[in-house]
C-alpha positions, 0 to 999 in steps of 0.5 A, spaced: 525 467 549 523 473 545 515 473 546 510 471 550 504 470 545 503 467 538 497 467 534 496 462 528 490 461 523 490 453 522 487 450 516 486 443 517 484 438 511 479 433 513 482 428 517 488 432 519 491 433 526 496 438 529 500 433 534 504 437 539 510 435 544 509 439 551 511 446 550 515 450 556 512 449 563 506 454 564 504 454 556 497 455 555 493 455 548 486 458 546 483 455 540 477 458 536 473 454 531 471 459 525 468 453 521 468 445 521 469 441 527 475 439 531 477 434 537 482 437 542 486 433 547 490 435 552 494 430 556 488 425 558 482 431 557 478 432 551 473 436 548 469 437 541 469 444 538 464 446 532 464 453 529 464 459 534 466 454 540 472 456 544 477 452 549 483 453 553 487 448 555 494 446 557 500 446 552 505 444 557 503 437 556 502 433 549 496 436 546 493 435 539 488 438 535 484 433 530 479 435 524 473 431 525 469 434 521 466 433 513 471 438 510 476 443 512 477 446 518 479 453 520 481 455 527 485 461 530 490 459 535 493 463 541 499 460 544 501 464 551 507 463 555 508 463 562 
């Protein structure tokens, strides 16, 4: 692997979801919502994030970021590899 961290700007349309298979063992994600609302699922755990909220979660298990708001969601995603 050539990098330890990746940074993305996510734009999810209403009702869209980013579903991910497990990444490498020890991978974590940190998500901050700039506008809109999302449901984050990591294995069996879930949380709802609105504008200005952040969460970190395991990404070495199946995980999903789903736009549950009324319009487009914009969020920043940081992926860290162990």
